[in-house]
DRENVOTI-965254 format. One line per field, with one value per residue (C-alpha): residue number from 1; x, y, z. Coordinates in pm, whole numbers, plus 32768, in hexadecimal, padded with zeros to 4 digits. Layout:
seq: NUM | ...
u: X | ...
v: Y | ...
w: Z | ...
This chain:
seq: 1 | 2 | 3 | 4 | 5 | 6 | 7 | 8 | 9 | 10 | 11 | 12 | 13 | 14 | 15 | 16 | 17 | 18 | 19 | 20 | 21 | 22 | 23 | 24 | 25 | 26 | 27 | 28 | 29 | 30 | 31 | 32 | 33 | 34 | 35 | 36 | 37 | 38 | 39 | 40 | 41 | 42 | 43 | 44 | 45 | 46 | 47 | 48 | 49 | 50 | 51 | 52 | 53 | 54 | 55 | 56 | 57 | 58 | 59 | 60 | 61 | 62 | 63 | 64 | 65 | 66 | 67 | 68 | 69 | 70 | 71 | 72 | 73 | 74 | 75 | 76 | 77 | 78 | 79 | 80 | 81 | 82 | 83 | 84 | 85 | 86 | 87 | 88 | 89 | 90 | 91 | 92 | 93 | 94 | 95 | 96 | 97 | 98 | 99 | 100 | 101 | 102 | 103 | 104 | 105 | 106 | 107 | 108 | 109 | 110 | 111 | 112 | 113 | 114 | 115 | 116 | 117 | 118 | 119 | 120 | 121 | 122 | 123 | 124 | 125 | 126 | 127 | 128 | 129 | 130 | 131 | 132 | 133 | 134 | 135 | 136 | 137 | 138 | 139 | 140 | 141 | 142 | 143 | 144 | 145 | 146 | 147 | 148 | 149 | 150 | 151 | 152 | 153 | 154 | 155 | 156 | 157 | 158 | 159 | 160 | 161 | 162 | 163 | 164 | 165 | 166 | 167 | 168 | 169 | 170 | 171 | 172 | 173 | 174 | 175 | 176 | 177 | 178 | 179 | 180 | 181 | 182 | 183 | 184 | 185 | 186 | 187 | 188 | 189 | 190 | 191 | 192 | 193 | 194 | 195 | 196 | 197 | 198 | 199 | 200 | 201 | 202 | 203 | 204 | 205 | 206 | 207 | 208 | 209 | 210 | 211 | 212 | 213 | 214 | 215 | 216 | 217 | 218 | 219 | 220 | 221 | 222 | 223 | 224 | 225 | 226 | 227 | 228 | 229 | 230 | 231 | 232 | 233 | 234 | 235 | 236 | 237 | 238 | 239 | 240 | 241 | 242 | 243 | 244 | 245 | 246 | 247
u: 68A0 | 6973 | 6AC7 | 6BC5 | 6B38 | 6C77 | 6C60 | 6BB6 | 6A5A | 6A78 | 6AA1 | 69AF | 68A4 | 68D9 | 68A2 | 677B | 66D9 | 6722 | 6663 | 6525 | 653F | 6639 | 6717 | 6853 | 6971 | 6A98 | 6B79 | 6CB7 | 6E3E | 6E96 | 6E0C | 6E74 | 6DC1 | 6C82 | 6CA2 | 6C98 | 6B3E | 6AD5 | 6B0B | 6A3E | 6933 | 68EE | 690C | 67BF | 673B | 674F | 6837 | 6931 | 6A10 | 6B7F | 6BD5 | 6D2E | 6D2D | 6DBC | 6C9C | 6D8D | 6D80 | 6C43 | 6C73 | 6CB1 | 6B79 | 6AAE | 6B24 | 6AE1 | 69A2 | 6969 | 69F6 | 6903 | 67E7 | 6839 | 6846 | 6731 | 6673 | 6628 | 66A0 | 65A2 | 665E | 67B1 | 6861 | 6965 | 6A3F | 6BC5 | 6C6D | 6DA2 | 6DCE | 6F37 | 6F5F | 7058 | 708E | 704C | 71A8 | 724D | 715D | 71BB | 70FB | 7135 | 7088 | 6F71 | 6F5C | 6F65 | 6E3C | 6D66 | 6DAD | 6D51 | 6C38 | 6BAB | 6C07 | 6BEC | 6A84 | 6A37 | 6AF6 | 6A03 | 68D4 | 693C | 696F | 680B | 670F | 66E9 | 6636 | 6581 | 64E3 | 649A | 63D4 | 6340 | 63AA | 64D1 | 655C | 66A1 | 672F | 6855 | 6923 | 6975 | 69A7 | 695F | 6AAC | 6A11 | 6939 | 6A51 | 6BC6 | 6C80 | 6DD4 | 6EEC | 6DE6 | 6DD5 | 6E01 | 6D12 | 6BF3 | 6C1F | 6BF7 | 6ACB | 6A18 | 6A5F | 69A1 | 6899 | 6850 | 689F | 677C | 6697 | 66A4 | 6680 | 654D | 649A | 64F5 | 64BA | 637A | 628C | 6325 | 62DD | 6438 | 645E | 6578 | 65E0 | 66FA | 6787 | 6824 | 68C1 | 6990 | 6AAA | 6A87 | 6B85 | 6C3C | 6DB1 | 6D66 | 6D48 | 6E50 | 6F73 | 6F03 | 6F41 | 6E44 | 6D16 | 6BEB | 6A8D | 6965 | 6A52 | 6999 | 69D8 | 69E6 | 68AF | 67CE | 6826 | 6810 | 6691 | 6636 | 66A9 | 661A | 64B2 | 64E7 | 6523 | 63FE | 6338 | 63BA | 6406 | 649B | 657D | 65CB | 66BA | 6725 | 6769 | 6647 | 66FD | 6852 | 677B | 66A2 | 67EF | 6883 | 6743 | 673F | 68C3 | 682C | 6776 | 6885 | 6918 | 6A9A | 6B4B | 6A9A | 6AAA | 6C35 | 6C5E | 6BB2 | 6C45 | 6D9A | 6D6D | 6CDD | 6DA8 | 6D21 | 6DF6 | 6F47
v: DAE9 | DC14 | DC38 | DD38 | DD15 | DD79 | DED1 | E00F | DFDE | DE78 | DE57 | DF73 | DEC6 | DD9B | DE34 | DF04 | DDBE | DD1C | DE05 | DDBA | DC39 | DBBB | DAA8 | DB0B | DA48 | DB24 | DB09 | DBB6 | DB53 | DBAB | DADD | DB94 | DCD7 | DBF3 | DB66 | DCC5 | DD26 | DBD1 | DC51 | DD83 | DCBB | DBD7 | DCEE | DD79 | DC19 | DB71 | DA71 | DA74 | D97C | D9E2 | D967 | D9B7 | D9AE | DA8D | DAFF | DAB8 | D92C | D8B4 | D764 | D80F | D8C4 | D78C | D6E3 | D812 | D820 | D6B8 | D6D0 | D7E2 | D719 | D606 | D6E2 | D7ED | D756 | D7D4 | D92A | DA07 | DB59 | DB6E | DCC7 | DCE5 | DDF3 | DDA2 | DE9C | DF70 | E0C8 | E151 | E28F | E2A7 | E39C | E332 | E381 | E282 | E168 | E039 | DF04 | DE0B | DF17 | DF1B | DD9F | DD7A | DE7E | DDDE | DC8D | DD0F | DDE8 | DD36 | DBD6 | DBBC | DC1F | DB28 | DA20 | DA88 | DA66 | D915 | D898 | D8D4 | D8D7 | D778 | D750 | D87E | D816 | D6BF | D759 | D858 | D99A | DA49 | DBA9 | DC25 | DD66 | DE1A | DF25 | DFE9 | E16D | E2B7 | E2A3 | E196 | E29D | E359 | E348 | E40C | E49D | E3BE | E2AD | E1EF | E095 | E0D4 | E18A | E074 | DF68 | E01A | E04B | DED4 | DE5F | DF55 | DEB4 | DD4C | DD5B | DE1E | DCEF | DC01 | DCC6 | DC90 | DB11 | DAD6 | DB88 | DAA5 | D995 | DA31 | DAF1 | DC46 | DD09 | DE73 | DF36 | E053 | E189 | E242 | E36C | E3DB | E33D | E33F | E1DA | E17A | E17C | E31F | E35D | E3FE | E4CC | E61F | E66C | E6F2 | E61A | E6AE | E63A | E55B | E45E | E3B5 | E246 | E219 | E2EA | E25A | E0F6 | E13D | E1C2 | E08A | DFAA | E062 | E039 | DEA5 | DEA7 | DF30 | DE72 | DF9B | DF50 | E06B | E15F | E277 | E379 | E48D | E524 | E65F | E5AA | E4B1 | E5B4 | E67B | E515 | E4E2 | E62C | E5E1 | E4AE | E584 | E6AC | E6DC | E624 | E766 | E7F2 | E6C2 | E6B9 | E827 | E80C | E6AE | E738 | E843 | E778 | E63D | E5A5 | E47E | E4FA
w: 8582 | 8583 | 84A2 | 8508 | 867B | 8710 | 871E | 8682 | 85FC | 860A | 878D | 87E2 | 86FF | 87D0 | 892A | 88A3 | 8829 | 8968 | 8A02 | 8932 | 8985 | 886A | 888F | 87C1 | 8708 | 86F7 | 85DC | 85A5 | 8584 | 86EB | 87E6 | 8930 | 88A0 | 885A | 89B7 | 8A44 | 8975 | 89D7 | 8B50 | 8B0D | 8A58 | 8B91 | 8C7B | 8BD4 | 8C21 | 8AC4 | 8A4D | 894E | 887D | 8824 | 86C4 | 8639 | 84D9 | 83A2 | 82C0 | 81A0 | 81ED | 8182 | 8227 | 836C | 836C | 830C | 8446 | 8522 | 84BC | 84E6 | 864D | 868E | 861C | 8718 | 8817 | 87CD | 86C4 | 855F | 850B | 84F5 | 848B | 8414 | 8403 | 831D | 83B9 | 838D | 82E8 | 829B | 8210 | 81B4 | 8121 | 7FFB | 7EE2 | 7D95 | 7D21 | 7E22 | 7DC9 | 7E83 | 7DD6 | 7EFA | 7FDE | 7EF1 | 7ED3 | 8049 | 806B | 7F7C | 7FFD | 814E | 8123 | 7FEE | 7FD1 | 8148 | 8153 | 803F | 811C | 8258 | 8174 | 80E2 | 823E | 82AC | 817C | 812B | 827C | 825E | 810D | 8189 | 82B0 | 81E8 | 82C6 | 833F | 831C | 8280 | 82C2 | 8224 | 82D9 | 81A2 | 818B | 80EE | 8049 | 7F60 | 7EA6 | 7DD9 | 7DDF | 7EEF | 7EFD | 7F7A | 7FA5 | 7E51 | 7F1F | 800B | 7F3A | 7E2C | 7F46 | 7FCE | 7E8F | 7E5F | 7F8D | 7F6A | 7E0A | 7E87 | 7FA4 | 7ED4 | 7DC6 | 7EED | 7F54 | 7DEE | 7E01 | 7F77 | 7FE5 | 7F32 | 800A | 814A | 8184 | 81B9 | 8157 | 8200 | 8177 | 8277 | 81DD | 8305 | 82F6 | 83D6 | 8528 | 863D | 863D | 8609 | 849B | 84C6 | 85DE | 858E | 843B | 841A | 8325 | 838B | 83A5 | 8372 | 843A | 8514 | 85F8 | 8750 | 871E | 8824 | 875D | 860A | 86AC | 8706 | 8598 | 8516 | 861E | 85DF | 8459 | 847F | 8557 | 8454 | 8361 | 8265 | 8110 | 8125 | 8236 | 8212 | 8327 | 83AD | 82C9 | 829D | 81F6 | 8154 | 80A1 | 8042 | 7FB0 | 7ECE | 7E5D | 7DDF | 7D19 | 7C31 | 7C02 | 7ADD | 7AE1 | 7ABF | 7BF1 | 7CCC | 7C70 | 7CCD | 7E1A | 7E6A | 7E26 | 7F16 | 8043 | 808D | 81C0 | 81D2 | 8229
């Protein structure tokens, strides 16, 4: 079951997993776009169920999970991928926009987990995957809502991992850098180590297959970001102000 499956990482993950024999439940608001992804899944020899739902609506996600179960059986893997990433200078803070980002990126991920976790616990097996971001490590310019949401997603799934691993449920947190998707298209800022979508998705799938607890990539940018975590605040602020990647 993949949320945010109508385009970008979610859509590409669906096709890549289908090539490896997975049956897919595709969740997003746009039914027409999901149908196109479903056709791509079927073209490589697998099956997909279109499940139009809004991740902000817990009930619609629960019904989607129930429909998927009735068609294909229990959900083995949930990939919580749905997300938005607007850019806005802090001086123009829009509280409604912040609320929407948190509701989609964080509450949406929680609703997705809630839709599948009771059955996973009952079966004593399952795998939860969160598509977080390197932006969740520290605050970036013009990205307060996005960085906050991804930091929350990472912490949320880390807590779930501690609780659920003893019950047989694996948790993987993916921290991608810049990937060529609709989320990054049109930006004027330089995006270091920008990856092609296909290359990024293959890395994500390998991390899922290996049930890694956490996976950050590309390694060059992940190393820079980790270095930023131990920088003195004054140094980090100075470097960050001079290098805004989210325009």
